N, C-alpha and C positions, 0 to 999 in steps of 0.2 A: 636275266632281269636285273637291273641295277638297284641296289639297296638305297633307301632314302638317306639323305645326309643327316648326320646327327648334329651338325653345327647349326644351332638356332640363334646365332648372334644377330642383332638387328642390322649389322653391316650389309647383309644380303638384300635388304629392303630399304629403299629410299624413304618410303612412308614411315617405316619404323624408326629410321634414323631421325627424321624430323620430329616424330612424336616424342622420342626420348630426349631430344635436344630441348624442345619447348617445355617438357615437364621439369627438366633441370632449371631452365630459366625461371619458370614460375616458382619453383621451390626456393631458389636463391633470392628472388625478388621478395617473396613473402618473409623470408628470414631478415632481409635488410630493412623492410618496412617495419617489422616488429621491433627490431633493435632501435630503429630511428624513433619510434613512438616511446620506447622506454627511456631513451636519452632525453627526448623533449619533455616527458613527464617529470623528470628530475631537474632538468636545467631551466625549463620555462613552463611552470604549472599553468600560467594564464593562457599561453598559447595552446597547451594541451587541452585546456577546457574549451577553447574555441573549436578545436578539432572534434572533440566529443560532441559539442553542440551541433556541428555540421553533420555528424553521423546520425544524431537523433533526428534532425530534419529530414535526412534521406530515408530513414527506416520507418518513420512514423506512419506514412501512408500504407506501407506494406503491413505493419502491425494492425492498423485499423481494418484493412481488408481481411486479414487472417482472422481477426476477432469476429468479424461479421460472418465469415464462412463457418467458423466453429459454432457460433450461436445458432446459425441457420440449420446446420446439420443436427445439432442437438434437438432443436424443435421438431425436425422431421422424424428423428428416431423416437422422440417422446410421443409424437402423434401416431406413428405406426404401432408402438407398444400399447398405447391406450386403446386403439381400435381392436386389437386382438384379445386384450384382456378385459374389455368392457363387459362382455357377457358374464364372465366368471365372477366379476367384482360386484355386479348389480345386487345380487342377493345379500352379499356380505355388507354392502353399503346400506341396504335397507334396514338390516338389523342394527347397524351402528347409528343410524339416524336418530332413533329414539334416545339412545344414550348421549348422543352429542348435543341434543337440544338443551338439556340441563347444563352441560358444560359451556354451551354457547352463551347462555344467560350469564353465567359466572364470568366468562371471558369479557363480555361487554361491560360488566360492572368493573372489572379490573382495568379495562382500557380507559374508562372514564376516570378512574382513580389515578392511573398513570399519567393521563393528560393533565390532570389537575396538579400533580406533583411536578411534572415537567415545567409547567408554567410558573410554579412557585420557585423552583430551583433555577429557572432560566437555562435549561440544559442546552437548548438550541435557540440562540438569539442572533440578531444581526447587529454587529457592532459598527457597521459602516466602513470597515477596513478592507473590503473586498478589492482584489486586484483584477481577477478574471474568473469567469466560470468556464471550465474546460471539460472536454469529453475525455474519458479514460479509454485509450485505444489499445492498451495492452498491460498485462501484469504477469509477474512470475508466480506460478502456483506450486511448483514442485522443487525449485532450487532453494538452497539454504539462504541465498541472498534474495531479499524480497524488495522488488521495485515495481513501479507502475509508470506508464508513459502517458502524458497529457498532450493534447493537440493544441497547446498554447505555449508560446515562448517569449523571448525578449520583445518581439513586436507587439505583444499584448501586455507588456509590463512585468512579465514573470522573471524573477531573478533567483539564483541559489540562496537558500536560507529562509525562504518564505514558507509558512505553514500551509498545509492543505487539509481541508475538512469537507465533510458532506453533511446532509441533514441528519444522517444516522450517527455521526461521531467523527472523531479525529482519524485522518488517513495517514499523514506523515508530513514530510517537508521536502522542498525542492533541493536537489543536490547538483543537477546539471541543467542548463538551459540553452537551447538553440534559438533560432529566430522564430520557428513555428512549432516547436515541440520542446518538452522538458521531461526530465526524469525525477521521480519522487521516491525517496527512501521511505518505505512503509514502516509503521510502528511495530510490525511483527519481525522485522529484520534483526539479526543477532547483534548488530552494532547500534541499534536504536535504543535510547533511554529517554523516558518522558517523566518529568516530575508530576505526580498525581496526588489526589486526596480521595479519601473515602466519602461518598455522598452522604452516607449515614454516619454522622459524627465528625467528619472532616479530618480523620487521622491521615497524616502525610505518609507518602510512600513513593517508590520508584517503579515504573513500568518498563521492563526490558523485554525486547523481542527474543523469542527462542528459536527463530529460524524455521519453525515447522507450522506456522500459521497461528500459534498461540502466544500468549504473553505471560511473563512471570511478574507478579506483584510482590515487592519486598517492602515491608513496613520500615519506616525510619525511626519511630519511637520505640521505647522500651515497653515491656508489659505483655509480650506474647503476640500471637497472631490475631489481629482484630477482625479478620474478614470472615464472612459467611457466604455460603453458596447463594447466588442470586444478587449479591451486592454489586453496585455500580460504582466505578471509579471515574473521576473527572480530572481534567487538567487543573493544576493548582495555580498556574501563572508564574511559578518560580523559574528563573533562568532566562527570561527575556525573549523567548521564542514563541511558545504556544500561549494563546490567550487563556484565561481561567474559565472554568465551568463548562468545558467542552467534553461531552461523553467520550470515554476511551474504550472501556471493556466491561464485561460482566464476569463475576467470579464463578468459576466452574467447580473448583475443588481446592482443598488445602493440602499442602505438602510440607509438613514440619513448620518452619518459621516463615514460609512463603506461601503464596496462593497462585494457582494457575487460572488464567482468565482467557476469554475469547473476545476479539475486537468486535465492537458494535458495527463498524463500517467495514464491509468485506469488499475489496476492490474488484473481485471477480464478478460480483453481482451489481456493481455500481455502473451507471452510465456517465454521470457528470460529477465533478467535484469543484469546490471553490478554493482559489488561491488567495491568501490574505497577507496583509502586511505583518511583519513580525511584531509581537507584543512587546512594547517598550516598558511595561511595568507601570505601576501606579506612582504618581508623583509623591515626593516626600512631604510629610506634614509641615505646615509653615512653622517657623520658629516663633516662640512667644516674644511679643514685643516687651522691651524693657522700659519701665517707667522711671523717669528721672526723680531722684530723691529731692525733697524740698530743702 
């Protein structure tokens, strides 16, 4: 009986030869494409932005479909879990109902008071500078870089540098725009910095993303940490990008000279967002007229 050959080289199989050849071709092509993109990004940033916009247009439908599948699967899982645990929770819910009635009355009172304060502070108002209302078709939830994808692009008037907000608060600003899709840098990204002020008292501060879904609030004025748990920070309008008085985050805790806050607008739970024109700032006051001496 003849022993099997130990020579496993792909040269004995034409199919293996072709597979090895095409794998080399694909690897070399990928390396060349990557090097070409790096060269284009340094030599022609405008052209590289067009390429990124085209990539956004191509991947936006896939992101939208994947987001729908994930949400649908989550609803199915929640429904199954609720069915199996409904019986064991009924007795506990009955006991909690009496306790919750008093809390519900207090919550309604607080809701009315909050609505009154929101109207007074004009936290969410329409300044007439809207460019487009777009659907959020994707967002990064675990990466240190925090982005969201909108299903609106240059065809709808969306351009890089435009702020994005929702009824809940500030979302971020556009950094890339294709013809039918755009990418938004979220305020929770580690490279995002937003000038803000404390709603209670108006103390100026800077809101910087921490890359983990939270925001660091650092006061600009002297005199210690002015923030308390539950305080709301708003955009100050400084910098010429974000309009003033847009809700940004709520303070969770204090950490030395800074505070940790959570964004009021969570892209993972939002369906739509509004793209606006950059805030140009308030016009300077008119100069006093000079009166001629008699």
